[in-house]
N, C-alpha and C positions, 0 to 999 in steps of 0.2 A: 333185569327184564328179560324174561323168557322166550323166545324164539314161538310163534305159533305151531301148534301142533301139524299143521299140515307142510311145514317145511321139512319134514321127516318125510314125506312121499313124494314131494318134489324132488327131494336129494335122490331118494331110490331112484325115480325116473330118470334123473339126468346121470346118474351112475352107470343105469342098465344100459342107458346108449353108450357111454364113452367106455364102458369096460369092455365092449365088441372090439375093441382096437381096430376099428375101422378107418379111420380118419384123425387127424390131430386135436387132441382133447379142448384146444381153447376155440377152435371151430366148431365142434358139436355143442360144446357148453354155449357159445354165443348163441347159435342157433336156437337150442333150447329156451335160455332166458329171453330171446324175441318172441318166440313163441306164446310164451307167458307173462304178458306184459302185466299182469296185475300182481304179482309179485313186487314186494316194497323194496327199498333201496337195501334196507337193513337183510332183508332174506336172500337177495340175491347176493350179497357179499358173504353172506354164512354158507349158503350152496356153493357157491364157488369155492371158498375155505376148504370146505367139508372135501370137495373134489380133488382138491391138490394136496391136501394132507391124507388122503385115501393112494394118490397116486405115489408120494413121494415116501409113503411107509407102510406100502401095501403087504410086502412079507410079513412085518412085525402083525400087521391088525388081521390080516388074514388067519394067524396063528390063533386067536380068540373067538372066530366067527362061528365055531361045533358048538363053543360051549353056549352059547345064549339060547334063548327061545325066540319063538314066532318064524316068521318067513324070511328063507337066507338073506334075499337082497334087501330085507328090513334092517337085520341084523349089520350088514355092512355100509349101510347107510348111517345107523348109529354109532356104528364106531367110527366113523367117519367125521360126524358132527361131533362126538366128543372128544376127540383127538382135536377139531377146530376150534372148539367154541367151549369146550368144557360141558360135564354132565347135568350141571345146573341151568345151564342156558335151553334145555330141551325140555318143551313142555308135553304133554299126552302120553308121557310114559308109563307103563303098567309098572307094580312095585317090582317084580321079576326082572323087567329091563333095567329100572334103575340098581336095582342091587348087582345085576351081572355088570353094568358100567361101569360102577365104583369100581368093583372088584377086579376087571380085568385092567383098568386105567391105571391100578396101584401095583400092579406087577413091575417087580425089578427086570427092567428090559437086560440088562446085563445078565440076567440068568440066561437069555435066549442063547442059542448057537450065534457064533460069529455071521455064519453065512446069512442067517434069517435077520440080524441087527443090520447087516448093510443094505439091505433095502433092494439088492440087484439080482436080476435074472444070474443063473450060476456060470454060463460063458462070459457074462461081462466081467462078473466078480475073478474069474479065473485069469483072465487075460490081464488085467487090470494087475493083479497079484503076480503075475508073471514078469510084468515090466517096471512095476516100481516097488516090490517087496511087501511084506506086510503091514508095515507101519506107514508106509507113504500111500500104499492102495487105501488102509482105513481112512486116513485125512482126508485124501482125495475124493471117496465116496460121502463122507460126513459133508464136506464140502458141497459136492455137487446135488445133496439130498435138502439143504437150506435154500431157501428163497433169495434171489438175486435182490440186490437193490437197482433203483433208475438211474442210469448212465445216460447223461447228455452230450451231446457235442456242438458246441459252439459254431456256427455259422460264420467265419471270419470276413464274408463279402458282407456282412449285414451289422457283426456289432463284435466287440473284442470280447473277450473272457471277461474283465473288468465290468464291463457294461452289461452282460448279461448276471453279472453276479449281484449288480446293483437292482437290477429289475427282479430275481427271485427273492432277494431282501426284500424288498418294496411289496411284494406278494406273501411275506410270511412263510416263506418255502426254506426249509432248512438244508445246506449241501455243504459240502466239501470240494477240493480240487482232488481230481486223480491224480496218481503221483507219478504217472508216465507221460500220458498223451498231454500235450500242451494245450490242447481244448476243450477239455473234459471236465465235467462236472457231474458230480455224482448224490443223488437224494436219497435218502433213507426211506421216506414215505412214495408214495405215488399220487400226487396232486390231479386234478383233472388237466391236463394241459390243453386241451382245447378251449380251455377259458382266460387264457393269456398269452396276452398280445405280443409276447416274446414269441410264443410258438407260433403263433397265427402269422406272423410277417415274416417268419421264415429265420429269426434271429436262433435259433436252437434246433436242434434232432435228437431224436432217441436216438442211441446207438453206444453199446457195449464198448468200453473203454480198449479190449483187445481188437475188437473191429476196426475201431480207429486206429490202431498201429499198425494194421494193415495198410490201411493209406500212406502211412507214414514212412514204411518199408518199399512200399511201390516208389515212391520218389519223384511223380510226379510234375512237372513242370511247366511253366508259362509256354504255350504256344505248341507244344508237343501233341503228337497223336498219340492217341492212349484208348484201349481198349478194354473195358470190365466185361470179361468172356461168359460170367454167370451172375448176371446183375440181380435176378430176383426181383424184391422190391425197390431196390435201388440205394441201401443205407451208405454202402462204400461209394457206389457212384457219384452221389453228391459229395460226398467227402473229398474223392479224387477232383471233382470239379473244382471246389473250391479252393485246392491245393494250387490249382492249375490258372486261380486268378479267374476265372470264366474266359479264358483263352482257349486258343487251340480247337481240338476237335476230340471230344468223347464219346466214344460208340459204348452202348450200354445193351449188352449181346443176351438174351435169353430163349430160350425154347418154349416157355409157356408166356402167351400172351397177355392169361390173367394176370400174372405176376408182376409184368412189367407195367400191368395197366394201374397198379398201385403207385409205382412210381411217380404219374402223371401229378396227383395236388401236392405231394412232394417237391416235386421240381419246381413247380409254379410259386410254391412259397418259398423256395432255396434264391431265387433271383439269376439263376444260372441260365444261360444261353447257348450254352458249349455241349451240353449234353444231346446225343442222337439215338434215341432208343430202338433196336432194331431186333424182330422178331426173327429168329431161325429156326431150321429143321433139325438140325446135328451140328456138330463139330466140322463136318466136311461141308457146310452149306455152299452153294456160290457165293453168296454173300460174303462169306468168312475167306474164300478162296484169292477175291479181289483183291483183298488188303494184304494179301501175301508178300512180307519182307518190308513192309511200309511203316510198321509200327514202333513206336519208341517203347511203349511200354505196355504188358498184358499183364492183368491179372484174371487169374482162376481161381475164383472161391469154388471150389468143386463140390458137386453134391455127395453127401458124407451121411455117416450113421448118425451126426450131430448129437453124441455121445456128449461135448463139450457145454453143452446147453439145456442141459437138465434141470439148471437152478430156475429155469423160467418154462422148459418144457420135459416135466418129468415123466410123461406119457411114452417120449421118445425110448426110454429104455426097455419098456413092456412091449413096445410095439416093434421093435427090430428085433429079425432074427440071424442066427448065426450065417446062416443062405446070406441074407441080405447083403453082409460085409463082402464077400466073395462077387458077388454081383456088382457092386459099388467099385469094388479094387478096378475090374475090368472097365467100367465106365471112366473113372477117375484117370486112366492111363490113356484112355484112347480120348478123351477131352484134354489130355496136357498137351501130348502129340499134334492135336489138332489146332491149339491156341500156337501152340511154338513156331508153327509157320508164319505166323503174323509178325512175329519179332524180327525186325531189320538188324545187321551186323552194329554190334554197339549196344542195342538193345536190351530192355528188362523184362525178364519173366517171374512172376511171382507166383507160386501153387501155394494154394493154402486152403487148409479146411478148418471146421470147428469140432472135430473128432480127436481123441486121446487115443487112437489104437494106430501101433506103429504099421499095421496090415496099410491103412490110409494116409500114413503119413512119410516117414522116411522111408520106407520099403517102395513106395511110389517114385519117389524122388531118384533115390538110387536107381530103379530098374531105367527111368529116364534118362539118366545121365551117362548108363553102360550104351544105351543106343543111340546117344545125341553127343558124339565127343565137340559138336561144334557149341556146346553151352557149357559153364562151368558155375559152378556155386560161389555166390558172395556171401560172407559171415554176417550173418545179420547183426551181431554183436557190436562189429565194427560201425555200419551202417548207421546203426541207433545213436552211437557212442559222437558220432558225425553232426548229428542233429541234438547232440547234447541230452539224449535221454538214457537217465542210467537204467539202462536194464539190460543185463546180462545174461541170456539163455543157450549161449555158445553160438556155432554156426548157423541154427535153426531158431525160429521165434517159436519157444513152447512154453504157452501161458495156461496157468493152471487155477483155479477160485482159491485153492487152499494157500497157495502162496505169492499169488499175485492180485488176488478179486475180481478176478476178471472171468469170464468163461474161457471154457477149454479151446484155445485155440493153438494152432500150426502152420507156420508159414516158412518155406523157402525161397530166397532168391535167387534166381539165375541170369547170366549174361550171355547173350549170343559172342562170340568172339568176333573180331572185325576182321 
């Protein structure tokens, strides 16, 4: 059954806004769909698939734009829809458009240059090639251009993984266990979780397995004082709070009140009462300083380029510029130094990003350690082994979608000397 002809126009309108890259694509798309309530579920799904297909495959698809007919934005929308749902699903095409789409969709993409086929901006591609070599970078970029599955974390305060599995089975939802996180479940499809009592009652939370492992290496224990320094919407905060068995005191710091507000409904579902969200102005806020030297464990999930999350946020590779990384680098070093003041002797500091770039990861940690001799690096592989997690990426946690089926993550675990 073909999509109604107006879907092409709607896709064109949505893409015109999204391709300005003035904000996150998911936010812009959600707003567009909200402002057009007459679109049906099938039409909405097709528009969303088209948008994300274009963002993932922009370099390749834009190679074909100039060979078509009609306005440029209509050609872009048609290519996006053809990539997402197939030419035969698009109604309202004139013969020239149909012939053109069938012709370009049949082109062997291996005939295109590696740079075009990668669907990455040159500056990111060049950095990945330098870090991982041609084969490694190619495999990594291919994996980053594929949609991610949906990972869930079982809230051990509410149920066991076995109980969560039984509830998903009862709801006819296919899943598998994540290979590394002891609380993770992976769904191939993306059901409406808000219709599941397991979700509404706080038994599960959406969280990538890589993010779950950050909570594992932080290793927060019962009764401790812990800070999630860049808490955002609180996915890791909730995992840490559950690991603490709802005891002790867990501060969720963030500079954005809007982001922390998203934590509130999740917190209510979770059953946690040991979490204290706090809006701070910056890493040297007085609210931070008064906790100096008192905290057992601090997680710094630093603001970063987000290139490890491209499976979910493919627009990030087009929105980021090379100058952004340098600006982020200065911010990352300042935040890490500010957060380090909180850690008491013998306490643990975890620096993490969802980036794959060495400038945001190893280089930040190495610069910090060179300036702070009171901290030492703990090998992550040994920490994971103690928790019976069979994952060895060396001294640092370094996760890649092509190798570990997670988002791209980096973490370093540091300990303040006694």
